[in-house]
MARPA-945082 format. One record per residue: residue in one letter; x, y, z of N, C-alpha, C in turn. Coordinates in steps of 0.2 Angstrom, whole numbers. Atoms other than C-alpha are relative to their C-alpha. Layout:
N
R   rest     n.X     n.Y     n.Z    ca.X    ca.Y    ca.Z     c.X     c.Y     c.Z
R      a       X       Y       Z       X       Y       Z       X       Y       Z
...
This chain:
364
R   rest     n.X     n.Y     n.Z    ca.X    ca.Y    ca.Z     c.X     c.Y     c.Z
R      m      -2       4      -6    -112    -209      29       0      -8      -3
R      w      -1       6       2    -105    -224      26      -3      -8       2
R      v       5       7      -3    -116    -242      26       3      -5      -2
R      l      -3       7       0    -110    -258      28      -4      -6      -6
R      m       4       5       4    -115    -270      14       0      -7       2
R      s       3       5      -4    -124    -286      18       5      -7      -2
R      s      -5       5       2    -115    -303      16      -2      -4      -6
R      s       0       0       6    -123    -306       1       0       5      -5
R      e      -1      -8       3    -121    -290      -7      10      -3      -2
R      v      -6       2      -1    -103    -295      -3       4      -5      -6
R      h      -2       6       5    -102    -312     -12      -2       1      -6
R      t      -1      -2       7    -109    -305     -28       1       4      -1
R      k      -4      -4       4     -99    -291     -30       7      -3      -1
R      h      -6       1       3     -83    -300     -28       2      -7       0
R      k      -1       5       2     -86    -317     -31       4      -3       5
R      w      -3       5      -5     -80    -325     -15      -4      -8       1
R      p       5       5      -1     -87    -342     -14       1      -4       8
R      d       3       2      -8     -94    -351       1       6      -7       1
R      t      -4       6      -1     -84    -367      -2       9       1       0
R      t      -7       1      -3     -66    -373       2       4       0      -6
R      i      -4      -2       6     -51    -369     -12      -3      -5      -6
R      n       3       4       5     -55    -377     -28       6      -5      -3
R      t      -4       4       0     -44    -392     -27       2      -3      -7
R      g      -2       2       6     -44    -398     -46       2       6      -4
R      y      -4      -6       4     -39    -380     -51       8       0       3
R      l      -9      -1      -3     -23    -381     -40       2      -7      -2
R      l      -3       5       1     -19    -399     -45       2       1      -7
R      l      -1       0       5     -21    -394     -63       7       5      -1
R      l      -7      -4       1      -7    -380     -59       5      -3       2
R      v      -5       4      -2       3    -392     -49       2      -4      -5
R      a      -2       4       4       4    -404     -64       5       5      -4
R      g      -3      -6       6       9    -388     -76       5       1       2
R      v      -6      -2      -4      22    -384     -63       6      -7      -1
R      a      -3       7       0      28    -403     -62       5       0      -8
R      v      -2       2       6      29    -404     -83       4       6      -1
R      l      -6      -6       1      38    -386     -85       7      -2       4
R      f      -6       2      -5      50    -392     -71       5      -4      -3
R      l      -4       7       3      54    -408     -81       4       4      -7
R      g      -3      -2       6      56    -398     -97       6       6       1
R      n      -5      -5      -2      67    -384     -88       5      -3       0
R      i      -6       4      -1      79    -398     -84       1      -4      -6
R      a      -1       3       6      77    -408    -100       4       4      -6
R      l      -3      -6       7      82    -391    -112       6       4       3
R      g      -6      -2      -3      98    -385    -111       6       0      -6
R      s      -5       0       5     114    -382    -121       3      -7      -2
R      v      -1       6      -2     119    -400    -117      -7      -5      -1
R      s       8       3       2     104    -412    -125       2      -6       4
R      i       2       6      -4     100    -426    -113      -5      -4      -1
R      p       8       4       0      88    -441    -116      -4       2       5
R      i       2      -1      -4      73    -439    -106       0      -5       4
R      g       0       8      -4      75    -457     -99       5       1       4
R      d      -6      -2      -6      92    -452     -91      -2       4       4
R      i       2      -6      -5      84    -436     -84      -4      -4       5
R      i       3       4      -6      72    -448     -74       4      -4       3
R      n      -4       4      -4      84    -460     -70       4       4       5
R      i      -5      -6      -3      95    -445     -63      -3       2       7
R      l       4      -3      -5      81    -439     -55      -3      -5       6
R      f       4       7      -5      73    -455     -46       5      -4       3
R      r      -4       6      -1      88    -465     -45       8       3       2
R      g      -4      -4      -1     102    -452     -46       6      -3      -3
R      e      -5       4       3     113    -463     -58      -2       0      -8
R      s       1       1       8     115    -463     -76       9      -2      -2
R      d      -7       3       3     130    -471     -89       5       6       0
R      n      -5      -5       1     137    -453     -91      -1       4       6
R      a      -2      -2      -5     144    -447     -77      -2      10       2
R      a      -1      -8       2     145    -427     -84      -8       0       0
R      w       8      -1      -1     125    -429     -85      -1       0       7
R      v       3       0      -5     122    -432     -69       3       6       4
R      k      -3      -8      -2     134    -417     -63      -3       4      -4
R      i       4      -5       4     124    -406     -76      -7      -1       4
R      i       7       1      -3     107    -412     -68       1       3       7
R      e       0      -1      -6     112    -411     -50       2       7       1
R      n      -5      -5      -3     124    -396     -49      -4       7      -5
R      i       1      -6       3     117    -385     -61      -8       1      -2
R      r       8       1       2      98    -388     -69      -4      -2       5
R      i       4       0      -6      89    -394     -54       1       5       6
R      p       1      -7      -3      94    -380     -44      -1       6      -2
R      r       1      -7       2      92    -368     -55      -9       0      -2
R      a       6      -1      -2      73    -373     -59      -3       0       8
R      f       4      -2      -5      69    -374     -42       1       7       2
R      t       0      -8      -1      75    -356     -41      -4       3      -4
R      a       6      -2       3      63    -352     -54      -4       0       2
R      i       8       0      -3      49    -359     -45       1       4       7
R      l       0      -5      -4      54    -351     -29       0       9      -2
R      a       0      -9       1      58    -333     -37      -7       1      -3
R      g       7      -3       3      41    -333     -48      -5      -2       6
R      s       6       1      -6      30    -340     -33       0       6       5
R      a      -1      -5      -4      37    -327     -22      -1       7      -3
R      l       3      -7       3      38    -312     -33      -8       0       0
R      s       7      -1       4      20    -316     -39      -5       0       7
R      v       2      -2      -7      13    -318     -20       1       7       3
R      g      -3      -9      -4      22    -302     -15      -4       4      -5
R      g       3      -5       4      13    -293     -30      -7       0       3
R      l       9      -1      -2      -6    -299     -25       1       4       7
R      l       1      -2      -6      -1    -295      -7       0      11      -3
R      m       1      -6       1       3    -278     -13      -6       5      -3
R      q       4      -3       5     -10    -274     -26      -7       0       6
R      t       7       1      -5     -23    -279     -11       1       6       3
R      l       2      -4      -5     -16    -268       1      -2       7      -2
R      f       2      -7       4     -15    -252     -11      -5       0      -4
R      r       5       0       5     -29    -259     -20       2       4      -8
R      n      -2      -3       5     -20    -253     -35       2      -5      -6
R      p      -2       5       4     -18    -265     -50       9       1      -2
R      l      -5       1       3      -1    -259     -54       6       0       6
R      a      -3       2      -5       6    -262     -37       3      -6      -2
R      g      -2       4       1      20    -273     -37       5       0       6
R      p      -5       0      -5      34    -281     -24       6       7       1
R      s      -7      -5      -2      46    -267     -28      -4       8       1
R      v       1      -6      -1      34    -254     -24       1       5       5
R      l      -2      -4      -7      39    -251      -6       7       1       0
R      g      -6      -1      -1      56    -249     -12       5      -3       3
R      i      -4       5      -4      63    -265      -5       6      -2      -6
R      t      -4       2       4      70    -270     -21       6       6      -3
R      a      -4      -5      -1      79    -254     -23       5       1       5
R      g      -3       0      -5      86    -255      -6       6      -5      -1
R      a      -6       6       3      94    -273     -13       6       5      -4
R      s      -6      -1       4     101    -264     -27       6       5       2
R      l      -5      -2      -3     109    -251     -17       5      -4       5
R      g      -4       4      -4     115    -263      -6       8      -3      -4
R      v      -5       3       5     123    -273     -20       6       6      -4
R      a      -4      -6       3     130    -255     -28       6       1       6
R      i      -4      -3      -6     138    -250     -12       7      -7       1
R      v      -4       6       1     148    -269     -13       4       3      -8
R      m      -2       2       6     151    -268     -31       4       7      -6
R      l      -3      -5       2     156    -250     -34       5       4       3
R      t      -5      -2      -2     167    -246     -23       6      -1       0
R      a      -5       0       5     182    -242     -32       6      -2       5
R      g      -7       1      -3     199    -251     -27       0      -3       8
R      t       0       4      -7     193    -259     -10       1      -7      -1
R      i      -1       6      -1     197    -276      -4      -6      -4      -1
R      t       7       1       1     177    -278      -2       0      -3      -6
R      s       3       0       6     174    -275     -20       5      -7      -4
R      i      -6       2       3     190    -284     -27      -2      -9       2
R      f       0       8      -2     187    -301     -17      -8      -2      -1
R      a       6       2       0     167    -300     -20      -1      -4      -6
R      i       2       2       7     168    -299     -38       5      -4      -3
R      q      -5       3       3     184    -305     -44       1      -8       3
R      q       1       6      -3     186    -320     -31      -5      -5       1
R      l       7       4      -3     168    -325     -27      -5       1      -7
R      g       6      -1       5     159    -321     -44      -4       6       1
R      s       4      -8       0     148    -305     -46      -5      -5       3
R      l       5       4      -1     134    -319     -46      -3      -4       6
R      g       0       5      -4     136    -331     -34       4       3       8
R      s      -2      -2      -5     144    -320     -21      -3      -1       7
R      w       4      -2      -6     140    -322      -2      -1       7       2
R      m      -2      -7      -3     145    -304       0      -5       3      -3
R      i       5      -5       3     132    -298     -14      -5      -3       3
R      i       6       1      -3     119    -308      -6       0       3       6
R      v       0      -3      -7     122    -301      12      -1       7      -2
R      a       0      -6       0     124    -284       5      -8       1      -3
R      a       6      -1       4     107    -285      -4      -6      -2       3
R      s       4       1      -7      98    -292      11       1       6       6
R      i       0      -5      -6     105    -278      23      -4       4      -3
R      g       4      -4       4      98    -266       9      -7       0       2
R      s       6       2       0      82    -274       7      -3       1       9
R      a       3       0      -8      81    -275      28      -1       7       2
R      a       1      -8      -3      85    -256      30      -5       3      -2
R      v       5      -4       1      71    -250      19      -5      -3       3
R      l       4       2      -3      61    -263      26      -3       3       9
R      l       1      -3      -8      64    -256      44      -3       6       0
R      l       2      -7       1      61    -238      38      -8      -2      -2
R      i       8       1       0      43    -244      30      -2       0       5
R      l       5       2      -6      37    -251      46       0       4       5
R      l      -1      -4      -2      43    -237      54      -6       5      -1
R      i       3      -6       3      34    -226      44      -8      -3       1
R      s       9       3       1      17    -237      43      -2       1       7
R      m       3      -1      -6      16    -237      61      -4       7       3
R      r       0      -7      -1      13    -218      59      -6       2      -5
R      i       4      -1       8       5    -217      43      -6      -5      -2
R      r       4       5       1     -12    -226      42      -3       1      -6
R      d       3       2       9     -17    -222      23       4      -2      -3
R      s      -5       4       2     -11    -234      13       2       3      -6
R      v      -2      -4       6     -10    -221      -2       5       4       1
R      t      -6      -4       0       2    -212       6       5      -3       1
R      l      -6       5      -2      12    -226      12       4      -1      -6
R      l      -2       2       8      12    -231      -8       4       5      -2
R      i      -3      -6       2      18    -213     -11       8       0       2
R      i      -8       1      -3      33    -215       1       3      -5      -1
R      g      -5       6       3      38    -230      -4       2       1      -6
R      l      -4      -2       7      40    -224     -21       5       6       1
R      m      -5      -5      -1      49    -210     -15       7      -2       2
R      i      -7       0      -4      61    -218      -5       3      -6      -5
R      g      -3       5       4      63    -232     -20       4       6      -6
R      n      -1      -3       4      66    -217     -32       9       3       2
R      m      -6      -1      -2      79    -210     -20       6      -3       1
R      t      -5       5      -4      88    -225     -17       4      -2      -9
R      i      -3       1       6      89    -227     -37       4       6      -3
R      a      -4      -5       2      96    -210     -38       8       0       2
R      l      -7       3      -2     110    -214     -27       4      -4      -2
R      v      -4       5       3     115    -229     -36       2       5      -6
R      s      -1      -3       7     114    -218     -52       8       5       1
R      i      -6      -4       0     127    -205     -46       5      -5       3
R      w      -5       3      -1     137    -217     -38       2      -4      -6
R      q      -1       4       8     138    -228     -57       4       6      -3
R      y      -3      -6       3     142    -209     -62       8       0       0
R      f      -7      -3      -2     159    -208     -53       3      -7      -1
R      s      -2       6       0     162    -227     -56       5      -1      -7
R      n      -6       2       7     176    -237     -69      -5      -2      -2
R      p       4       4       4     167    -245     -82       0      -7       1
R      e       1       8      -1     170    -263     -77      -3       1       5
R      q       7       0      -5     162    -259     -61      -6       0      -3
R      i       8      -1       2     147    -253     -69      -2      -5      -5
R      r       2       4       3     148    -267     -80      -3      -7       4
R      d       1       5      -4     148    -280     -67      -6       3       4
R      y       6       0      -4     134    -271     -58      -6       0      -3
R      l       6       3       3     123    -272     -72      -2      -6      -2
R      i       2      10       1     124    -290     -75      -2      -2       5
R      w       4       0      -6     118    -289     -58      -7       0      -2
R      t       6      -4       2     104    -279     -63      -4      -4      -4
R      f       5       4       6      98    -292     -78      -5      -5       4
R      g       2       5      -4      94    -305     -64       3      -7      -4
R      s      -3       7       3     100    -322     -66      -2      -7       6
R      l       3       5      -3      92    -338     -61       6      -7       3
R      g      -5       6      -1     108    -349     -62       5       1       4
R      g      -4      -2      -5     119    -341     -49       0      -1       6
R      v       0       1      -4     111    -348     -36       2      -9       1
R      t      -1       7       2     119    -365     -30      -4      -4       6
R      s       3       5      -5     112    -380     -19       1       3       7
R      g      -1      -5      -6     119    -372      -3      -4       4       1
R      q       5      -7      -1     110    -356      -6      -6      -1       2
R      l       6       1       0      94    -363      -9      -4      -3       6
R      w       2       2      -5      93    -371       7      -1       7       6
R      l       2      -5      -3      93    -352      13      -5       4      -3
R      l       5      -4       4      81    -345       0      -6      -4       3
R      t       8       5      -1      67    -359       2       0       1       6
R      p       4      -3      -6      64    -356      21      -2       7      -2
R      v       3      -8       0      61    -336      18      -4      -1      -4
R      v       8      -2       3      49    -341       3      -5      -1       3
R      v       5       4      -4      41    -354      14      -3       5       4
R      v       3      -6      -4      40    -341      28      -6       7      -1
R      g       2      -3       3      34    -329      17      -5      -1      -2
R      s       7       2       2      21    -338       9      -6      -3       6
R      f       5       1      -5      13    -345      24      -2       6       4
R      i       1      -8      -5      13    -327      34      -7       2      -8
R      a       6      -3       4       3    -322      17      -7      -3       0
R      f       6       4      -1      -9    -336      17      -2       1       7
R      g       3      -1      -5     -13    -333      35      -5       6       0
R      l       3      -8      -1     -17    -315      31      -6      -1      -5
R      s       4       1       6     -31    -322      19      -6       5       3
R      k       5      -4      -2     -45    -315      29       0       8      -1
R      n      -2      -7       0     -37    -299      32       0       3      -6
R      l      -1      -3       8     -33    -297      13      -6       1      -2
R      n       6       0       1     -52    -301      10      -4       7       2
R      g       4      -7      -2     -58    -286      21       3       5      -2
R      m      -4      -7       1     -44    -273      18      -2       0      -9
R      l      -1      -3       8     -47    -275      -1      -8       2      -2
R      l       5      -5      -1     -66    -269       3      -1       6       2
R      g      -3      -7      -3     -59    -254      12       2      -1       7
R      e      -3      -1      -8     -51    -249      29      -6      -1       4
R      n       7       1      -5     -68    -245      35      -4      -8       1
R      y       3       7      -1     -76    -262      32       4      -6       2
R      a      -5       5      -4     -60    -271      38       0       3       6
R      r       0      -2      -8     -62    -263      56      -7      -3       1
R      s       5       3      -2     -80    -268      55      -1      -6       2
R      m      -1       6      -2     -75    -284      55       3      -2       6
R      g      -4       0      -4     -64    -282      69       7      -3      -2
R      l      -8       0       3     -47    -283      59       3       6       2
R      s      -6      -7       0     -32    -270      65       2      -2      -7
R      v      -4      -2       4     -28    -263      50       8       2      -2
R      q      -5       1       0     -12    -257      55       4      -5       2
R      r      -3       6      -4      -8    -273      63       2      -3      -8
R      s       1       2       5     -12    -280      47       4       2      -7
R      r      -6      -3       4      -2    -269      36       7      -2       1
R      i      -6       2      -2      13    -273      45       1      -7      -1
R      w      -4       7       2      13    -291      44      -2       0     -10
R      i      -1       2       6       8    -289      25       7       5      -4
R      i      -5      -3       2      23    -278      23       6      -4       0
R      l      -4       4      -2      33    -291      32       2      -4      -4
R      s       2       5       3      27    -305      21       4       3      -7
R      t      -2       0       7      31    -297       5       9       3       0
R      s      -7      -1       1      48    -290      11       5      -6      -1
R      l      -4       7      -2      54    -309      15      -1       0      -7
R      l      -1       5       7      48    -315      -3       2       5      -4
R      a      -3      -3       7      54    -300     -14       7       3       1
R      g      -8       0      -1      70    -296      -4       2      -4      -1
R      g      -3       6       0      75    -313      -2       1      -2      -8
R      v       0       1       7      72    -317     -22       6       6      -2
R      t      -5      -4       4      82    -301     -27       6       0       3
R      a      -5       0      -3      95    -304     -14       4      -7      -3
R      f      -3       6       2     100    -321     -21       0       1      -9
R      c       1       1       8      93    -319     -40       1       7      -3
R      g      -3      -9       0      97    -299     -41      -9       3      -2
R      p       6      -4       1      80    -288     -48      -3      -3      -6
R      i       2       4       6      68    -299     -58      -9       6      -2
R      g       5      -3       0      55    -287     -65      -7      -3      -5
R      f       7       1       5      35    -288     -71      -4      -8       3
R      v       4       5      -3      31    -305     -63      -4       1       5
R      g       5      -2      -5      23    -297     -47      -7       3      -3
R      v       6      -2       1      12    -288     -57      -4      -3      -6
R      a       4       3       6       7    -298     -72      -5      -7       3
R      v       3       6      -3       4    -315     -62      -8       1       3
R      p       5      -1      -3      -8    -308     -50      -9       1      -3
R      h       6      -1       4     -20    -302     -64      -2      -6      -4
R      l       3       5       4     -19    -317     -74      -2      -4       4
R      t       3       4      -2     -23    -328     -61      -7       1       2
R      r       6      -3      -1     -39    -317     -56      -4      -1      -7
R      s       4       3       5     -44    -318     -74      -2      -7       0
R      l       2       7       1     -43    -336     -75      -4      -2       6
R      l       3       1      -4     -51    -339     -59      -6       4       2
R      n       6      -5      -1     -64    -324     -58      -1      -1       6
R      t       1       1      -8     -63    -323     -39       6       3       3
R      n      -2      -2      -5     -56    -312     -25       0      -3       6
R      e      -3       2      -7     -55    -324     -12       7      -1       1
R      h      -8       0       0     -37    -324      -6       2      -8       3
R      r      -3       8      -1     -37    -342       0       1      -4      -4
R      i      -2       4       5     -38    -347     -17       5       3      -5
R      l      -4      -3       5     -30    -333     -26       9      -1       2
R      i      -6       1      -4     -14    -336     -14       5      -6      -3
R      p      -3       4       3     -10    -352     -18       0      -2      -7
R      a       1       0       5     -16    -352     -34       5       7      -6
R      t      -5      -2       2      -4    -337     -39       7      -2       1
R      f      -6       3      -1      10    -346     -31       5      -4      -4
R      l      -2       5       5       8    -360     -42       1       4      -7
R      m       0      -2       6       5    -349     -57       7       5      -2
R      g      -7      -2      -2      21    -340     -51       5      -3      -4
R      a      -4       5       2      31    -354     -53       0      -3      -8
R      m       1       1       8      24    -359     -71       4       6      -3
R      l      -4      -5       4      28    -344     -79       8       2       1
R      m      -7      -1      -1      45    -341     -70       2      -6      -5
R      l      -1       5       4      49    -359     -77       1       0      -9
R      a       0      -2       7      43    -354     -94       4       4      -3
R      c      -2      -4       3      51    -339     -95       8      -2      -1
R      d      -6       2       1      68    -348     -91       2      -4      -3
R      i       0       5       6      66    -361    -104       1       3      -7
R      v      -1      -3       4      65    -347    -115       8       3       0
R      a      -5      -3      -2      79    -338    -108       7      -2      -2
R      q      -6       3       0      90    -352    -110       1      -2      -9
R      v       0       0       8      86    -353    -129       4      -6      -3
R      p      -1       8       1      86    -373    -130       5       0      -7
R      g      -5       3       7      99    -380    -142       6       5      -1
R      s      -8      -6       0     113    -363    -139       1      -2       7
R      s      -5      -2      -7     126    -359    -125      -2       6       2
R      t       2      -7      -1     117    -342    -125      -6       0       7
R      t       4       0      -5     108    -338    -111      -3      10       3
R      l       3      -8      -1      96    -321    -110      -1       3       6
R      p       1      -3      -5      94    -310     -96      -8      -2       2
R      i       5       1       0      80    -316     -87      -4       6       4
R      s       0      -7      -2      75    -300     -80      -5       3      -8
R      a       2      -1       4      71    -296     -99      -6      -4      -3
R      v       4       5       2      62    -311    -103      -8      -1       2
R      t       5      -2      -4      51    -309     -89      -5       5      -3
R      s       4      -7       2      45    -290     -97      -1      -3      -6
R      m       3       1       7      43    -298    -114      -6      -4      -1
R      v       5       4      -1      31    -313    -109      -5       5       4
R      g       5      -3      -4      23    -302     -95      -4       6      -3
R      s       1      -8       4      20    -286    -105      -9      -2      -4
R      p       5       6       4       7    -298    -117      -4      -1       5
R      v       2       4      -5       0    -306    -102      -5       6       3
R      v       3      -4      -5      -5    -290     -93      -6       5      -7
R      i       5      -3       3     -11    -282    -110      -7      -3      -2
R      w       5       5       2     -22    -297    -115      -6      -1       7
R      v       5      -1      -6     -30    -295     -96      -5       6       0
R      i       2      -6       1     -34    -278     -99      -5       1      -5
R      i       4       1       4     -42    -281    -114      -6      -4       1
R      k       5       1      -3     -53    -293    -107      -4       0       5
R      r       4      -1      -6     -57    -287     -91      -3       7      -2
R      k       0      -6       3     -57    -270     -99       0       5       6
R      n      -1      -5      -4     -57    -262     -82       4      -5       7
R      l      -3       2      -3     -44    -268     -70      -2       3       8
R      q       0      -5      -5     -48    -256     -56      -7      -2       4
R      a       5       2      -2     -65    -264     -53       2      -5       4
R      s      -2       5      -4     -55    -278     -45       0       2       7
R      f      -2      -3      -7     -52    -266     -31      -4       6       3
R      s       4      -4      -3     -66    -256     -27      -7      -4       2
């Protein structure tokens, strides 16, 4: 027979503070984001003095017109894209880990990223069609609006399917397995399509799968920003629901929460966050898995009113740092951002596992 835990037992077990969000810690994270933002803008293949960078940021002027164009048209959009991508994927990962109470869950666990990949594959791997030529050759494979629309439609299609299934399936673990199977089927379709495609088309598609922060223009940021903001606000509004679901669905229902409705809102928020970033930046792995664990370890709490904003800022910091590494300061080479996030994220998760010894304890 299931017994309801007292509020003191819940507080002790999951370390949920009675006070409001630790503003001092959040301000420290905000300062870290600001420092890395300036560092991201300052470093690159073209060396620009920090004084000129500050003048361009706050006054919009400099003695060198080329530097103004580099900062305003390339580096600032890239840095803002890193902030949005890192924060969105991190918050999405936190939502998935709480929903499924699984430390390995991430934004791509529902097959949303795979759906975006399928949409892009349909455009890029369609041999000899006008859409493929127009999307890749005329607009560029990374900056094409057609690629963004295709990825968005692919993500939305998988989202709709998952939402329909979630209305009939009440068990989160079963929903997790179904999401993984949908993702595997989508990846299999893309693999078959690649097998029958030309090498040039496969090359363009593989470049997209590496992920990129530099392909998002200032105009596209005006679309990506509200998507991430809306998804993040939905996530923060679900803080109480997430706290309850972390203790189990029975406990959540005893608190008067609708588990099925909460699950739908969590999936919708994650889809906006992960789907939007994948559509504009391509698939970027490991951030959504690593950052929530790092944030939990540093804050030592499972209170989502603290975890969500802290994870948002921590994800932005990590992505800015990874982008600095990816640009190889002083060189014209830019490494694939997804490869860099995996190299940075894997040691982070290993460190957290060694320190905490039992990640599953945070979800039980």
